[in-house]
C-alpha positions in Angstrom: -209.7 153.1 68.1 -208.4 150.1 69.6 -207.8 147.1 68.0 -209.2 144.9 71.0 -213.1 144.4 71.3 -214.8 145.9 74.3 -217.0 143.9 76.6 -219.8 146.0 77.1 -221.1 144.2 80.3 -217.6 144.6 82.0 -217.5 148.4 80.9 -221.1 148.9 82.3 -220.3 147.2 85.6 -216.9 149.2 86.1 -218.8 152.4 85.1 -221.4 151.5 87.9 -218.8 150.5 90.4 -217.2 153.9 90.0 -220.3 155.7 90.4 -221.2 154.0 93.7 -217.7 154.4 94.8 -217.9 158.3 94.4 -221.1 158.3 96.0 -220.0 156.1 99.1 -217.0 158.3 99.3 -219.0 161.5 99.4 -221.4 160.0 102.0 -218.5 159.1 104.0 -217.2 162.6 104.1 -220.6 163.9 104.9 -221.7 161.5 107.7 -218.9 159.4 108.6 -216.1 159.3 111.0 -212.7 157.6 110.6 -211.9 154.4 112.5 -209.4 156.6 114.7 -211.9 159.0 115.6 -214.6 156.2 116.8 -211.6 154.7 118.8 -210.7 158.0 120.4 -214.3 158.7 121.3 -214.8 155.2 122.9 -211.5 155.4 124.8 -212.5 158.9 126.1 -216.0 157.6 127.2 -214.5 154.7 129.0 -211.9 156.9 130.8 -214.8 159.5 131.8 -216.9 156.6 133.2 -214.2 155.3 135.2 -213.2 158.6 136.6 -217.0 159.3 137.5 -217.2 155.6 138.8 -214.2 156.4 141.4 -215.9 159.5 142.7 -219.3 158.1 143.1 -220.6 157.9 146.8 -222.1 154.7 147.5 -225.3 154.5 149.6 -225.6 151.5 151.9 
């Protein structure tokens, strides 16, 4: 055993933090997208919108 006393509150909080982090990582893999993917989609959508607007026939 170690010679230093263990702060049980700190150990509990660290254990809970690790569990929450693992759950968050699993959810991010299951549901999330990276920032790069979101930016790429936004850029593609903006480009498509401008191309469509340029080809629009305006009624007078």
